[in-house]
Backbone as JSON Lines, residues from 0, in Angstrom:
{"i":0,"aa":"M","n":[0.41,-1.7,-0.25],"ca":[0.18,0.09,-0.46],"c":[0.39,1.57,0.12]}
{"i":1,"aa":"N","n":[0.16,2.11,-0.8],"ca":[1.09,3.29,-1.5],"c":[0.89,4.31,-0.19]}
{"i":2,"aa":"L","n":[1.82,4.75,0.94],"ca":[1.82,6.02,2.36],"c":[0.91,7.29,1.59]}
{"i":3,"aa":"E","n":[1.42,7.42,0.68],"ca":[1.11,8.92,-0.11],"c":[0.15,8.93,-0.33]}
{"i":4,"aa":"N","n":[-0.2,8.36,-1.33],"ca":[-1.77,7.92,-1.72],"c":[-2.5,8.1,-1.0]}
{"i":5,"aa":"T","n":[-2.62,7.32,0.33],"ca":[-3.1,6.82,1.49],"c":[-3.49,8.4,2.13]}
{"i":6,"aa":"Q","n":[-2.31,8.53,1.91],"ca":[-2.67,11.03,3.0],"c":[-3.31,11.56,2.13]}
{"i":7,"aa":"V","n":[-2.83,11.62,0.89],"ca":[-3.64,12.76,-0.34],"c":[-5.41,12.11,0.34]}
{"i":8,"aa":"Q","n":[-5.41,10.6,-0.19],"ca":[-6.7,10.35,0.17],"c":[-7.67,10.77,1.18]}
{"i":9,"aa":"M","n":[-6.93,10.86,2.52],"ca":[-7.7,11.41,3.85],"c":[-7.75,13.07,3.43]}
{"i":10,"aa":"R","n":[-6.69,13.66,3.03],"ca":[-7.18,15.11,2.86],"c":[-8.47,15.27,2.05]}
{"i":11,"aa":"K","n":[-8.57,14.48,0.49],"ca":[-9.6,14.96,-0.19],"c":[-11.03,14.73,0.59]}
{"i":12,"aa":"G","n":[-10.94,13.53,1.55],"ca":[-11.79,13.46,2.02],"c":[-12.43,14.16,2.74]}
{"i":13,"aa":"I","n":[-11.64,15.27,3.67],"ca":[-12.28,16.85,4.48],"c":[-12.28,18.07,3.35]}
{"i":14,"aa":"L","n":[-11.56,17.97,2.56],"ca":[-12.34,18.93,1.48],"c":[-13.21,19.91,1.16]}
{"i":15,"aa":"E","n":[-14.12,19.61,1.47],"ca":[-15.55,20.27,1.34],"c":[-15.39,20.69,3.04]}
{"i":16,"aa":"F","n":[-15.18,20.14,3.46],"ca":[-15.36,20.7,4.97],"c":[-14.78,21.98,5.66]}
{"i":17,"aa":"C","n":[-13.19,21.77,5.03],"ca":[-12.41,22.77,5.19],"c":[-12.68,23.75,4.25]}
{"i":18,"aa":"I","n":[-12.97,23.22,3.04],"ca":[-13.32,24.67,2.27],"c":[-14.78,25.86,2.64]}
{"i":19,"aa":"L","n":[-15.72,24.8,2.88],"ca":[-16.79,25.72,4.03],"c":[-15.97,26.21,5.17]}
{"i":20,"aa":"G","n":[-15.91,25.75,5.95],"ca":[-14.85,26.21,7.42],"c":[-14.07,27.41,6.47]}
{"i":21,"aa":"I","n":[-14.31,27.62,6.02],"ca":[-13.1,28.48,5.47],"c":[-14.0,29.71,5.03]}
{"i":22,"aa":"I","n":[-14.86,29.53,4.38],"ca":[-15.74,30.55,3.97],"c":[-16.61,31.16,4.69]}
{"i":23,"aa":"A","n":[-17.18,29.96,6.07],"ca":[-17.93,30.37,7.03],"c":[-17.55,31.54,8.0]}
{"i":24,"aa":"R","n":[-15.86,32.11,7.37],"ca":[-15.61,33.11,8.28],"c":[-15.95,34.45,7.34]}
{"i":25,"aa":"G","n":[-16.21,34.4,6.6],"ca":[-16.81,35.81,5.82],"c":[-16.27,35.46,3.94]}
{"i":26,"aa":"E","n":[-16.77,36.71,3.52],"ca":[-16.3,36.9,2.17],"c":[-14.76,36.21,1.82]}
{"i":27,"aa":"I","n":[-14.8,35.49,0.31],"ca":[-13.38,34.89,0.57],"c":[-13.35,35.19,-1.28]}
{"i":28,"aa":"Y","n":[-12.04,35.79,-1.19],"ca":[-11.39,35.08,-3.03],"c":[-11.12,33.75,-3.3]}
{"i":29,"aa":"S","n":[-11.08,33.1,-4.35],"ca":[-10.89,31.68,-4.36],"c":[-9.13,31.34,-4.37]}
{"i":30,"aa":"S","n":[-8.37,32.34,-4.86],"ca":[-7.39,32.23,-4.59],"c":[-6.93,31.96,-2.84]}
{"i":31,"aa":"D","n":[-7.57,33.34,-2.02],"ca":[-7.26,32.36,-0.63],"c":[-7.57,31.52,-0.5]}
{"i":32,"aa":"I","n":[-8.95,31.19,-0.49],"ca":[-9.05,29.83,-0.4],"c":[-8.61,28.92,-0.68]}
{"i":33,"aa":"L","n":[-7.55,29.23,-1.32],"ca":[-6.64,28.35,-2.24],"c":[-5.2,27.88,-1.6]}
{"i":34,"aa":"E","n":[-4.92,29.52,-1.25],"ca":[-3.49,29.95,-0.73],"c":[-3.52,29.42,1.57]}
{"i":35,"aa":"E","n":[-4.88,29.35,2.24],"ca":[-5.11,28.78,2.97],"c":[-4.71,27.15,2.95]}
{"i":36,"aa":"L","n":[-5.53,27.07,1.85],"ca":[-5.78,25.01,1.86],"c":[-4.04,24.96,1.73]}
{"i":37,"aa":"T","n":[-3.61,25.46,1.01],"ca":[-1.8,25.08,0.38],"c":[-0.62,25.02,1.61]}
{"i":38,"aa":"S","n":[-1.31,26.18,2.59],"ca":[-0.76,26.6,3.83],"c":[-0.76,25.59,5.14]}
{"i":39,"aa":"A","n":[-2.07,25.25,5.3],"ca":[-2.4,23.76,6.02],"c":[-2.24,22.34,5.96]}
{"i":40,"aa":"K","n":[-0.96,22.52,4.39],"ca":[-0.89,21.24,3.58],"c":[-2.0,20.6,3.0]}
{"i":41,"aa":"I","n":[-3.02,20.81,2.94],"ca":[-3.7,20.46,2.49],"c":[-3.4,20.87,0.81]}
{"i":42,"aa":"M","n":[-3.09,20.01,0.19],"ca":[-2.58,20.38,-1.35],"c":[-3.91,19.89,-2.13]}
{"i":43,"aa":"V","n":[-3.92,21.2,-3.02],"ca":[-5.35,21.33,-4.09],"c":[-5.3,21.89,-4.78]}
{"i":44,"aa":"V","n":[-4.71,21.95,-6.04],"ca":[-4.62,22.55,-7.28],"c":[-6.28,23.07,-8.11]}
{"i":45,"aa":"D","n":[-6.12,24.55,-9.18],"ca":[-7.25,25.58,-9.36],"c":[-8.22,23.95,-9.97]}
{"i":46,"aa":"G","n":[-7.45,23.09,-10.67],"ca":[-8.73,22.24,-11.25],"c":[-9.58,21.35,-10.33]}
{"i":47,"aa":"T","n":[-8.89,21.23,-9.18],"ca":[-9.98,20.44,-7.97],"c":[-11.01,21.72,-7.57]}
{"i":48,"aa":"L","n":[-10.46,22.98,-7.0],"ca":[-10.74,23.55,-6.07],"c":[-12.32,24.46,-7.18]}
{"i":49,"aa":"Y","n":[-11.92,25.05,-8.1],"ca":[-13.19,25.77,-8.5],"c":[-13.87,24.84,-8.92]}
{"i":50,"aa":"P","n":[-13.64,23.17,-9.8],"ca":[-15.34,22.63,-9.26],"c":[-15.72,22.46,-8.44]}
{"i":51,"aa":"L","n":[-15.3,22.17,-7.32],"ca":[-15.62,21.93,-6.35],"c":[-16.57,23.22,-5.77]}
{"i":52,"aa":"L","n":[-16.17,24.66,-5.69],"ca":[-16.9,25.42,-5.47],"c":[-18.42,25.6,-6.3]}
{"i":53,"aa":"T","n":[-17.99,25.32,-7.65],"ca":[-19.26,24.85,-8.21],"c":[-20.46,24.05,-7.44]}
{"i":54,"aa":"R","n":[-19.68,23.18,-7.5],"ca":[-20.35,22.2,-6.88],"c":[-21.17,22.3,-5.59]}
{"i":55,"aa":"L","n":[-20.44,23.09,-4.14],"ca":[-21.21,23.59,-3.35],"c":[-22.17,24.98,-3.51]}
{"i":56,"aa":"K","n":[-21.93,25.18,-4.44],"ca":[-22.74,26.56,-5.27],"c":[-24.05,25.97,-5.64]}
{"i":57,"aa":"N","n":[-23.67,24.97,-6.67],"ca":[-25.23,24.58,-7.0],"c":[-25.6,23.6,-5.8]}
{"i":58,"aa":"A","n":[-25.4,23.53,-5.1],"ca":[-25.87,22.78,-3.99],"c":[-26.63,24.08,-2.81]}
{"i":59,"aa":"G","n":[-26.67,24.83,-3.24],"ca":[-26.92,26.05,-2.87],"c":[-26.54,25.95,-1.61]}
{"i":60,"aa":"L","n":[-25.69,25.53,-0.9],"ca":[-24.62,25.64,0.41],"c":[-23.4,27.37,0.31]}
{"i":61,"aa":"V","n":[-22.96,27.49,-1.08],"ca":[-22.14,29.01,-0.61],"c":[-22.65,29.86,-2.19]}
{"i":62,"aa":"E","n":[-22.58,31.31,-1.51],"ca":[-23.1,31.54,-3.27],"c":[-21.55,32.9,-3.35]}
{"i":63,"aa":"Y","n":[-21.39,33.33,-4.99],"ca":[-20.82,34.13,-5.24],"c":[-21.04,35.76,-5.74]}
{"i":64,"aa":"R","n":[-20.36,36.53,-5.14],"ca":[-20.33,38.23,-5.68],"c":[-19.2,38.08,-6.58]}
{"i":65,"aa":"W","n":[-19.63,39.23,-8.04],"ca":[-18.06,39.21,-8.4],"c":[-18.24,40.98,-8.15]}
{"i":66,"aa":"V","n":[-16.76,41.15,-8.27],"ca":[-16.65,42.66,-7.33],"c":[-15.23,42.87,-8.76]}
{"i":67,"aa":"E","n":[-15.55,44.05,-9.12],"ca":[-14.26,44.56,-10.37],"c":[-13.14,44.68,-9.18]}
{"i":68,"aa":"S","n":[-12.14,44.52,-10.5],"ca":[-10.95,44.66,-9.82],"c":[-9.83,45.41,-10.44]}
{"i":69,"aa":"D","n":[-9.61,46.32,-10.13],"ca":[-8.08,47.5,-10.54],"c":[-7.53,46.89,-10.95]}
{"i":70,"aa":"S","n":[-6.62,45.48,-11.19],"ca":[-5.97,44.84,-12.06],"c":[-6.43,44.02,-12.34]}
{"i":71,"aa":"G","n":[-7.35,43.76,-13.03],"ca":[-7.41,42.77,-14.35],"c":[-9.61,42.49,-14.01]}
{"i":72,"aa":"P","n":[-9.28,41.67,-14.69],"ca":[-10.61,40.95,-14.59],"c":[-11.67,41.25,-12.95]}
{"i":73,"aa":"P","n":[-12.69,41.02,-13.55],"ca":[-13.86,41.06,-12.03],"c":[-13.16,39.33,-11.3]}
{"i":74,"aa":"R","n":[-13.8,39.72,-9.68],"ca":[-13.73,38.52,-9.07],"c":[-14.74,38.23,-8.62]}
{"i":75,"aa":"K","n":[-15.05,36.79,-7.96],"ca":[-15.97,35.93,-7.8],"c":[-15.0,35.65,-6.2]}
{"i":76,"aa":"Y","n":[-16.26,36.53,-5.6],"ca":[-16.2,36.36,-3.65],"c":[-17.12,34.93,-3.57]}
{"i":77,"aa":"F","n":[-17.01,34.53,-2.55],"ca":[-17.49,33.87,-1.87],"c":[-18.09,34.04,-0.55]}
{"i":78,"aa":"T","n":[-19.49,33.77,-0.37],"ca":[-20.24,33.48,0.94],"c":[-20.94,32.53,1.8]}
{"i":79,"aa":"I","n":[-20.75,32.31,2.47],"ca":[-21.58,30.89,3.02],"c":[-23.14,31.11,3.04]}
{"i":80,"aa":"T","n":[-24.06,30.45,2.68],"ca":[-25.53,30.47,2.54],"c":[-26.23,29.82,3.75]}
{"i":81,"aa":"E","n":[-27.27,30.28,4.37],"ca":[-27.78,29.71,5.56],"c":[-27.89,28.26,5.74]}
{"i":82,"aa":"T","n":[-28.06,27.63,4.29],"ca":[-28.37,26.73,4.39],"c":[-26.95,25.71,4.45]}
{"i":83,"aa":"G","n":[-25.58,26.39,3.87],"ca":[-24.34,26.05,4.53],"c":[-24.31,26.06,5.49]}
{"i":84,"aa":"K","n":[-24.58,27.15,6.11],"ca":[-24.5,26.92,7.4],"c":[-24.87,25.74,8.59]}
{"i":85,"aa":"T","n":[-25.74,25.53,7.81],"ca":[-26.25,24.2,8.74],"c":[-25.56,23.07,8.2]}
{"i":86,"aa":"F","n":[-25.67,22.76,6.91],"ca":[-24.76,21.67,6.45],"c":[-23.61,21.87,6.89]}
{"i":87,"aa":"L","n":[-22.63,22.89,7.01],"ca":[-21.14,22.56,8.15],"c":[-21.06,22.29,9.69]}
{"i":88,"aa":"E","n":[-21.94,23.26,9.95],"ca":[-22.37,22.53,11.54],"c":[-22.49,20.71,11.73]}
{"i":89,"aa":"Q","n":[-22.96,20.47,10.24],"ca":[-23.61,18.56,11.0],"c":[-22.24,18.15,10.36]}
{"i":90,"aa":"L","n":[-21.79,18.99,9.61],"ca":[-20.43,18.23,8.99],"c":[-18.98,18.66,10.51]}
{"i":91,"aa":"Q","n":[-19.28,19.59,10.95],"ca":[-18.38,19.84,12.44],"c":[-18.91,18.25,13.37]}
{"i":92,"aa":"L","n":[-20.42,18.16,13.67],"ca":[-20.65,17.14,14.39],"c":[-19.43,15.95,13.56]}
{"i":93,"aa":"T","n":[-19.8,15.25,12.79],"ca":[-19.7,14.23,12.16],"c":[-18.14,13.91,12.36]}
{"i":94,"aa":"W","n":[-17.25,15.34,12.09],"ca":[-16.05,15.25,12.62],"c":[-15.58,15.56,13.76]}
{"i":95,"aa":"D","n":[-16.64,15.48,14.84],"ca":[-15.91,15.77,16.5],"c":[-16.15,14.41,16.42]}
{"i":96,"aa":"E","n":[-16.78,13.69,15.85],"ca":[-16.97,12.09,16.41],"c":[-16.1,11.55,15.77]}
{"i":97,"aa":"L","n":[-15.84,11.8,14.49],"ca":[-14.75,10.92,13.79],"c":[-13.03,10.73,14.89]}
{"i":98,"aa":"V","n":[-12.83,12.05,15.12],"ca":[-11.92,12.32,16.08],"c":[-12.04,11.99,17.18]}
{"i":99,"aa":"S","n":[-12.91,11.76,17.74],"ca":[-12.94,10.7,18.93],"c":[-12.81,9.53,18.95]}
{"i":100,"aa":"S","n":[-14.02,8.65,17.86],"ca":[-13.55,7.78,17.77],"c":[-12.2,6.51,17.65]}
{"i":101,"aa":"T","n":[-11.56,7.86,16.89],"ca":[-9.86,7.79,16.08],"c":[-9.21,7.83,17.15]}
{"i":102,"aa":"Q","n":[-9.77,8.33,17.81],"ca":[-8.73,8.54,19.37],"c":[-9.04,7.52,20.54]}
{"i":103,"aa":"Q","n":[-9.84,7.18,20.48],"ca":[-10.09,6.21,21.17],"c":[-9.32,5.31,20.75]}
{"i":104,"aa":"I","n":[-9.21,4.49,19.49],"ca":[-9.32,3.83,18.61],"c":[-7.48,3.33,19.05]}
{"i":105,"aa":"I","n":[-7.04,4.8,18.42],"ca":[-5.7,4.94,18.57],"c":[-4.76,4.85,20.2]}
{"i":106,"aa":"Q","n":[-5.29,5.06,21.3],"ca":[-5.09,4.73,22.19],"c":[-4.67,3.82,22.83]}
{"i":107,"aa":"K","n":[-6.01,2.91,22.85],"ca":[-6.02,1.39,22.43],"c":[-4.65,0.87,21.87]}
{"i":108,"aa":"S","n":[-4.91,1.25,20.57],"ca":[-3.51,0.38,20.18],"c":[-2.45,0.77,20.82]}
{"i":109,"aa":"K","n":[-1.88,2.22,21.29],"ca":[-0.93,2.87,21.68],"c":[-1.05,2.1,23.23]}
{"i":110,"aa":"L","n":[-1.75,1.88,23.87],"ca":[-2.08,0.67,25.5],"c":[-1.18,-1.01,24.81]}
{"i":111,"aa":"T","n":[-1.54,-1.1,24.65],"ca":[-1.53,-2.73,23.95],"c":[-0.6,-2.83,23.24]}
{"i":112,"aa":"A","n":[0.37,-2.03,23.07],"ca":[1.81,-2.38,21.94],"c":[3.05,-2.21,22.68]}
């Protein structure tokens, strides 16, 4: 089994959760989302981020507005919707349960090792 592949899959599995968490803090430009994910070592490329943002928008979880830019084309700024906030809250509960369960299992493994 390939360790790097497993690590990538784990990161991909929480990508929507992380993106919604970032957007929930306030209106944000897509390149800033990408920068934060990258700095947190959740590797994602434009070709992954933009389709995911579109899916989140189509699901009614985020919305965007165009803002004119002095230095180029207009920019798309994202915000979370009320539906998105509820969805994020449910993801947070799921995440908390997963972390707790995982820690419980790992701690038992450490005690028996």
